[in-house]
N, C-alpha and C positions, 0 to 999 in steps of 0.2 A: 479334638478335644484336649484339651491342656494336660499334661502330667508332670508331677513335680517330685515326687518321692519313690525312689527306688529301694526296695526292701531286698536285701541280700545278706539276711543275716541268719542264715540257717546254721546249724550247729555242723561239727566236722562228722557226727554219726548219721547223716541225713546222705542216703544215696540213690541217686536216680538212675541208675544202670541197670534196673533189672530187664527191661525189654532188650537190651543189648546182649546181657547174658543168657538169655532166653533164646536169641538169634544164633548166638555162638556156641550155645548147647546143640541145636539142631542144624548147624550150617551145612551140613553134608545133604540135607535134605532139601534145601531151599533153591529157588531160581530167582533171578531179579528181572523184573519188566517195568516198562512205563506203566502208571496208573494215574488217572483221573487228574492230570494238574499236580501230581505229588512228584512227577519224576521219577527215577530208578526207585522201585520199592521191591522188599523181599516176598516172595510168594512161598505159602507152604501148601503141600498137596492141592494145589490149584486155585487157593484161596489167598488174597493180601493179607499180609500180617498186620492186625491190628496195633498200633502205635500211638504216641502221643500226637494229638493233632492229625491224625489220620481217618479216614472215612471208616465207619463203624460197620453200616449195612453191606453184607455179602462177605465180610473178612472172617478171620479166624484169629483167636486170643491164645495166645501161647504163655504156658507158666515159667517161671525162671528156672524152677526145678520140674522134672518130669511129672505130668499129670495129665488131666483131659485137655484136649484142645478144643476151647469153646467157638462153636459157629454161630454168627448172626446171620440168619438166613430167614427171608419172608416165604417161602416157598411152600409151606404147610398152612399159610394164613393165619396162623396164631399171632403173630406179631402184629400183624396189619389189623386183625379185629380188637388186640388190647390198645393198639394205637387210636382206632376211633372212639372206643369207650374214653380214651383220656381225652380226646378233642371234645366229646360230650361235657367232661366234667371242666374244661377250660371255657367250653361256651357258658357255663353258668356264673364265671366269674362276673363281677361289675365291668362294665363298659371302661376300656381303657385301662386294664387294670397293669400293674407294674410287670415287669420282667421276673423280678423276684417273686410275685404272687404267682405267675404261671410256673417258674422252677420249684416252687414249694408245693403245686400240686403233682408235678410229675414224682418229687420226692416222697410224698404221701402213697402215691400209687404204685411206685416201685417196692416199697416197704410192705404194701398189702399183697402185691403178688408173688414176693419172693419173702415169707415170713419166716421160714424155717432156719434152724440154725447148722453147725457145721455138721453134728451127728446124722441129721437127715439129709443134708446134701450130699454126704459120703456114701450114704445108703445107695442114693440116686446114682453116683458115680459107679459103685460097685455092679450095680444092677444092668449097667448102660455100657459099660466098657469092658473089654474081655481082659481076664487078669494078665497083667506081666506086658500088655500093651499101651507101653505109654505114649504119649500125645495123641491118642486115637480121638477122632473128631466126634463130637458131640453137639447137638442142637441147645441152644441157649432156651429154646421152648420147651425141651424135655425139663428142666427146672422150673418153668412156670406150671406146666402142668403137675409136677411133683409138690409144688408151692414150697419150694426151698433153695435157697443159695446164700454165699458168703460175700464178702465184698467184691470178688472179681464178677461175679455173676449181676449183682446189683449195680456195679458200676456200669457195667455193659449194658444193662436196660435202660439205665437213667440216661446215658447216652445216646443210645439209639432213639429214644424219645425225643431227646434235644434236638437230634440230628433232623429228625423228621419234621419238627415243630419249625427249624429253619428252613427246611427245604418247601415247607407250606406258608413261610413268610409269617407266621405267627410268632416267631422270634427274630431278630436281627442279630446276627453274630457267628461265633464259631463254637464249636464245642470238641470234648475231648475225654477220652478214658487217662485218666493221670496214675500212677502208681510210684512208688518209691520204698525204700526201706530204712529201718532205724533199727536200733539195738534190739527193740521190742519184736521186730519181724516186719514183714512187706504188708502193705496195704494199699487198696484201689478206691478211686471214686471217679464221679463225673463232675466235669468242669465246663461253664459257659462263661465265655466273655462277649459281654455286649458292645455291638458297634456302634450304638446310639451313645453310650454314658461312659464306654470303658470299665465299667464295672466287672469285675471278676464274682461270680457267683459258685459256689460249691454246694453238691449235693453228695453227700456221704450216707448213702443209707445203710451202710453197715454199722456207723456209728451215731446215726442219728443226727446229723449235723448238716443244717441247710442256711445257706446265707452269704452274706459278701464277706470274702475271702478274710479282709482285714477286720472284720467284726465279730466273727463266729469265735466259740471258745478255744479253738486251737487244740482239740484234744490230740490232733494230728499235725505234722508238718505239712500243710497243704501247698505254701506258698513255693514257688518255682523261684529259683536264683534268677534274680534280675525281674521280677514281678514288681510292676509299677501301680502305686496309689493314686487313683484319680483324684482331682480336686476334692475337698470333702463336699458331701452331699446335703441336700435340705429336703424335706418332706414338702411337696407341695400338693394338696387335697389327698394327702394318704399316698402318694406314689414318691418313688425314689426319683429325684431328678438332679443331674450333676449341675454345679454353679458353673457356668463359664463367666470368663474374666469380662468384665464390662469393657466396651469399647470407649465410652466417656464417662466421666465421674461426675459429681453433683455439680462442680463449678462449671466445667465444661457446659452441662445443660443449662446453667443460668447465662452464661455468655451467648451461648447458642440461641437460647430464646429472646434475650435482648437484641442482638443482631438481626433476627427474623421480625422483630416488631418495628427496629428501625427502618428494616428494606420496605415492609408494607406502608408504613408511614410516609416514607420518602416518595415510593411508587405512586401513593394516592396523592401527595401534593403535586407531583409533577403533571399528573393528570389534570388536576384544577387549575395549574397555571398554563 
């Protein structure tokens, strides 16, 4: 798929080092292992650290500053049951729905499962984590049960769902939990990159932004340095479809058609002779 525009215009106040700072903060508790095609990956208390473009399920998500360490585990069955509910919703979409339509269903479902705000989320953390025990592991499902979460919990849940859909071939591409920091503070969201169209789709359940990274209202700096805009898209039967560059233009088609007619005439005439 052709790519033509590099977007690298983020201001100097956008910092993409929150995971690096989190790892630096707990480096004495880390061990490095080979992990599922990702090469050498840091592990924290027996689980791989979730970072940009890294596997979600089975991992742990660390804060830039000391707080709960969020585990994404399927062991209690809650995440898997919620995923099956999501698949049921997706099956009700029209046949051959766009990737954006699927991501929008994920986005809405995450907001439905984690509607609570910061106060309720902090109450869940206080009830689940021992006082003074920074970076204590807590399952993401605890927040689903409590119906509360802030951007990091919503981003993890959205990315988990996207990862499962990719594993099941309902989507074709890659996903990630992205996070960065501006002067206003830190923020996290889920990101899907289509292998079919190169479209970059964002699901930010915290700020309720969902769509093409180049078309949403940009309440946050979602663009990674070096993100590439695909060739402009057009809607075909209601679905987003990337425009590929034509192999031949109209003149070439006319010349080709004339040549084909001449060949058919010449072949037919030679048979008569």
